[in-house]
C-alpha positions as CSV (number, residue, x, y, z in Angstrom):
1,M,8.5,-16.7,20.1
2,A,7.4,-14.4,17.3
3,T,7.8,-14.8,13.6
4,I,8.5,-12.5,10.7
5,K,7.8,-14.1,7.3
6,T,7.8,-13.4,3.6
7,E,6.3,-15.5,0.8
8,T,9.3,-17.7,0.8
9,A,11.1,-17.6,4.2
10,E,10.6,-16.8,7.9
11,E,12.7,-15.8,10.9
12,Q,12.0,-16.5,14.6
13,L,12.6,-13.8,17.2
14,E,11.8,-13.1,20.8
15,N,8.6,-11.5,21.8
16,G,9.1,-7.7,22.3
17,S,12.2,-7.5,20.2
18,S,13.2,-5.3,17.3
19,I,12.4,-6.8,13.9
20,K,15.5,-5.2,12.3
21,E,17.9,-8.3,12.3
22,A,15.1,-10.7,11.3
23,C,14.1,-8.4,8.4
24,E,17.7,-8.0,7.3
25,A,18.1,-11.8,7.2
26,L,15.0,-12.0,5.0
27,G,16.5,-9.5,2.5
28,V,15.2,-6.1,3.6
29,P,17.7,-3.4,2.5
30,F,18.9,-1.0,5.2
31,G,20.5,2.4,5.0
32,C,20.8,4.6,8.0
33,R,19.1,2.2,10.5
34,S,17.6,5.2,12.4
35,G,14.4,5.9,10.6
36,F,15.6,8.8,8.4
37,C,16.2,7.3,5.0
38,T,13.2,4.9,4.7
39,A,15.3,2.3,2.8
40,C,13.9,-0.5,5.1
41,K,10.3,0.3,4.4
42,V,8.2,-2.9,4.3
43,E,4.5,-3.6,3.5
44,I,2.7,-5.4,6.3
45,L,0.4,-8.1,4.7
46,E,-0.8,-9.8,7.9
47,G,-0.4,-9.3,11.6
48,A,-0.1,-5.5,11.9
49,E,-1.7,-5.8,15.3
50,N,1.3,-7.7,16.5
51,L,3.6,-4.7,16.0
52,S,4.5,-1.8,18.2
53,P,2.7,1.5,17.4
54,K,4.5,4.0,15.2
55,E,6.8,6.3,17.2
56,A,7.5,9.9,16.3
57,Q,10.4,9.3,13.8
58,E,8.5,6.7,11.8
59,A,5.3,8.6,12.0
60,S,7.0,11.7,10.5
61,H,7.2,10.0,7.1
62,N,3.4,9.8,6.8
63,L,3.5,6.2,5.6
64,P,0.2,4.4,5.0
65,D,-1.0,2.2,7.8
66,N,0.2,-0.9,6.1
67,E,3.8,0.3,5.6
68,R,6.4,0.3,8.4
69,L,10.2,1.0,8.7
70,A,11.8,-2.2,9.8
71,C,14.5,-0.4,11.7
72,Q,11.9,1.2,14.0
73,V,9.5,-1.6,14.8
74,K,9.2,-4.1,17.6
75,I,7.1,-7.3,17.4
76,K,4.9,-7.9,20.4
77,E,4.1,-11.5,19.7
78,G,2.7,-13.8,17.0
79,T,3.3,-13.8,13.3
80,V,3.8,-10.9,10.9
81,K,3.9,-11.4,7.1
82,I,5.7,-8.7,5.2
83,K,6.4,-7.9,1.5
84,L,9.8,-6.5,0.7
């Protein structure tokens, strides 16, 4: 099992799964859900190595290394701490 957490809450999810639903449960706002609008941008505070690499759609936004689009990311394993 993997974990996505904030300062105040956390959600468990299966290794290798999308973090979209867990992040939504933690309060991340979503718009298009396909990586175009960037509404679901989160800051990765810890555990970035536990996330999938940026794919073309996410990389096209030129986000800093510590920012990801929750609709585009999968968690490999372990724990990732985010800031909304």
